C-alpha positions in Angstrom: -58.7 24.4 13.6 -62.3 23.3 13.9 -63.2 19.6 13.4 -65.1 20.2 10.1 -62.1 21.9 8.5 -59.7 19.3 9.8 -62.0 16.6 8.3 -62.0 18.3 4.9 -58.2 18.6 4.8 -57.9 14.9 5.8 -60.3 13.9 3.1 -58.4 16.0 0.6 -55.0 14.6 1.5 -56.3 11.0 1.5 -57.9 11.6 -2.0 -54.6 12.9 -3.4 -52.7 10.0 -1.9 -55.2 7.4 -3.2 -55.2 9.0 -6.7 -51.4 9.0 -6.8 -51.3 5.4 -5.6 -53.9 4.2 -8.1 -52.1 6.1 -10.9 -48.8 4.6 -10.1 -50.3 1.1 -9.9 -52.0 1.5 -13.2 -48.9 2.9 -15.0 -46.4 0.4 -13.5 -48.5 -2.8 -13.2 -51.7 -2.7 -15.3 -50.5 -0.9 -18.4 -46.7 -0.3 -18.3 -45.0 1.2 -21.4 -43.6 -1.5 -23.7 -41.1 -0.6 -26.3 -41.3 -3.0 -29.2 -39.2 -3.1 -32.3 -37.4 0.2 -31.5 -34.3 1.1 -33.4 -30.9 2.1 -32.0 -31.4 5.7 -33.3 -33.9 6.2 -30.5 -31.3 5.6 -27.8 -30.1 8.3 -25.4 -26.6 9.7 -26.2 -24.9 7.8 -23.4 -26.2 4.5 -24.8 -25.3 5.5 -28.4 -21.8 6.2 -27.2 -21.6 2.8 -25.6 -22.9 1.3 -28.9 -20.3 3.1 -30.9 -17.6 2.0 -28.5 -18.7 -1.6 -28.9 -18.5 -1.2 -32.7 -15.0 0.2 -32.3 -14.0 -2.7 -30.1 -15.4 -5.2 -32.7 -13.7 -3.3 -35.5 -10.4 -3.4 -33.6 -10.6 -7.2 -33.4 -11.9 -7.9 -36.9 -10.7 -4.9 -39.0 -14.0 -5.3 -40.9 -14.8 -1.6 -41.7 -17.8 -2.4 -43.8 -19.5 -4.2 -40.9 -18.6 -1.3 -38.6 -20.3 1.1 -41.1 -23.4 -1.1 -41.2 -23.7 -1.1 -37.5 -23.1 2.6 -37.2 -25.7 3.3 -39.9 -28.3 1.9 -37.5 -27.8 5.1 -35.4 -28.8 7.4 -38.3 -26.6 9.9 -40.0 -23.2 9.1 -41.4 -20.8 6.7 -39.5 -18.2 9.5 -39.1 -20.9 11.8 -37.5 -21.9 9.1 -35.1 -18.3 8.4 -34.0 -17.6 12.1 -33.7 -20.6 12.6 -31.5 -19.6 9.6 -29.4 -16.0 11.0 -29.0 -17.4 14.4 -27.9 -19.7 12.8 -25.4 -17.0 10.4 -24.1 -14.6 13.3 -23.5 -17.3 15.2 -21.8 -18.2 12.4 -19.3 -14.7 11.1 -18.8 -14.3 7.9 -20.7 -10.9 6.2 -20.2 -7.9 6.8 -22.5 -8.2 3.3 -24.1 -11.8 3.8 -25.0 -11.1 7.2 -26.5 -8.1 5.8 -28.4 -10.4 3.1 -29.9 -13.0 5.6 -30.9 -10.4 7.9 -32.5 -8.8 5.0 -34.3 -12.2 4.0 -35.8 -12.9 7.6 -36.8 -9.5 7.8 -38.5 -10.2 4.6 -40.4 -13.6 5.8 -41.5 -12.1 9.0 -42.7 -9.2 7.5 -44.7 -11.0 4.5 -46.2 -13.1 5.0 -49.3 -16.6 3.7 -48.9 -17.7 0.8 -51.1 -20.4 1.6 -53.5 -23.3 -0.8 -53.5 -23.8 -2.7 -56.7 
């Protein structure tokens, strides 16, 4: 390879490296993404499942189904839909038997209880 061609390749690779480094610096340090006032319905399914599991654990301790419904409503859709999705995901990724039992118990309670009508 002649020296002129080698110099062009070196300049090209250095330019690519410098552009990549500057882009990463700008994106991570100068102007990183900031999520402000987001709602739980924007969470990924794994985090939604953990959220539903925490609601199930709280419901197990308090037996306050209305409070559980209010928390589950933050995820969008109906509470039974959210718990059903959480159970499906939990089974798929291998949650433990206690966690699955808590989720299924909450789902059963939601299905059997009649929802209160707001005044």
